[in-house]
N, C-alpha and C positions, 0 to 999 in steps of 0.2 A: 740312234744309230750314227753312223761316223762313214764320214764320207774322205776322202775317196771309198768309192766301195765295189768288189767284183761281182762279176755277173753271179758265180758261185753261190757268193753270200746273200744276193738277192734272191734267188733261188732257191736256198735253205731258210729263207728267213721265216719266223714265227715272231706275230708280234706279242702272245705274253712272254718270251723271253727276252724282247725290248723292252716289255714295261718293267721288268724286272731289274735289266741293267739301266735304265733309266730311272728306277725308284732307287738301286744303288748308291749312284753318282750323287742324286740329291742329298743322301743319309750322308755322301761323304760330304757335301759341300755345307751341310746342317753342323757336324762333327767339326770342322775347321771353322765356323764361323763361333761358335759356342767356345773352343777352344780356345779362340785369340781373346773375347770377352771375359772369359775365366782368367786367362792372365793378365789380362788389363786391370781388371779389379784384384786380381793377388797382388800386382805391383802397387796399388794404391793402398793396399792394407796393409802390407808387409809389416811396418813400423808395429802397428797394433797387433800385428800375429806372431812377432819376432820372440816375445816373452815367451810364449807357451809352445811358440815351434809348430805351431797349426794354424791351417785354413778349413774354414768350415764354409760351402757352397750350396745351395740348394739346387735341386736336379732339376724342379721342374722348368728351369730356364730355358731348356731347350725346347720344349714344345709351343714357348713363346716366341721363337725364332719364327719368320716368315721371309719363305725364297717366292719372289714375283711369277706367278704361274702355278705354281704349285699345284700337284693332283692327287699328291700322298698324305696321309698320316704315318705316325710312328709310334709305338707302343717304347715302353722303358724297357724292357725286355729285349726289344732288337736294335737299340744303337748303344743302351749302356754297356756291354763287353768290346766294342768297337770304340767307344767315347774311352775307358779305362785303358786299351793298348797306347792310345794316344798318349796320355795322362801321363802311363809307364815311362813312354818315349821324351816327356816334356820336362817332367820333373823327376830325371832318374835317380835312383837310391831310394827314394821316398815311398813310404807307404799311404797307398789310396784305399779308403776304407769307406765303403757304406753300410747307413746304418741299416735296421732289420727292415725298417719301414719303407725303404728306397726312398726318401725323401732328401736325405741328406750326403754330403761328400765331403771327404775330411782329406785333405792331403796333411801327412804329420813326415814331418825332418827333425824329431826330438832324436 
């Protein structure tokens, strides 16, 4: 629930809608945290990855992020499309590849 709030919004309030909005907000926070950590790891490993021009990263990292007072859990299929969109905005023109088992993510700039 966002404040200030109008009388009309309070009258139309639905708890399930509120939960969905909270869940989406938390998902966005997780995506930002994971993206930030991926970028730090990318920077630290750029020298060793520059020869192949590929960066490989494990996708399970997303579920290791904890957000205090979190009420929600997420499946890979829920967050992966949004996460890939963010990666495409961050690594412009690079190929973002997910292995068939959805274990690894590859950023390819070759």
